N, C-alpha and C positions, 0 to 999 in steps of 0.2 A: 463180400465183394471184390476182397483181396484174395482171398482161398481160393476163388475162382480167376484169379488171374495167375496164380502161380499154376495152376492145374495146367491152364491152356500154355503156359509159357512149357512147361516141361515136356509139354504131350508135344507141340510144335519143334521143343529143339530132340525130343524122340524123332519123331517121322522125318525130319532131315537131316537128321546122321545116318539113320539107319535107311534111308531112300537113297542117300548118296553110297555108302556103304558098298552095303549090298547090290545094287543098280552097274555099280562100273565093275563089281567083280562077277557078276552074273555075263555083262556086256565084254570082258576079258574074255571070258569062257563062250562067249558065242550064243547064249540064253536067249531064247524069242524072251522073255519073261522083264528081262531088261529092262523094257520103256515101263513097267509097269510100276517097277520100284523106281524109278526116276521121277514116275509123278506123284509121289508123294511127298517129294522136295518143294512143289509151291505149299501144298496145304499145311504144310511145316511152317513155312513162312507165313501163312495169315494167322497161322496158331500162335507164333512169335509176336505176330504186332497185334493181336489181339490179348493177348495174354500180358502184355507191356502195359499196354495202353491200359489196362481193368486195375492192374496194378497201379499204375499212378494215377486213375478217377478217383481212386480209394481215398488215395493219400492224401484229396483236396476238399475233403469232406470235414 
């Protein structure tokens, strides 16, 4: 369960960072796809929350 938590944490972090960077880059250039990239950020936060929760739960056992 600890490995799964680490994977979700890294995946969530990657989604958040990529969504923010690419989303604001596309928004600055006036592209229509910027909303799609910025929508990745909440999914990244959910992945981060799930990953941290899983790693903390694995320590309790």
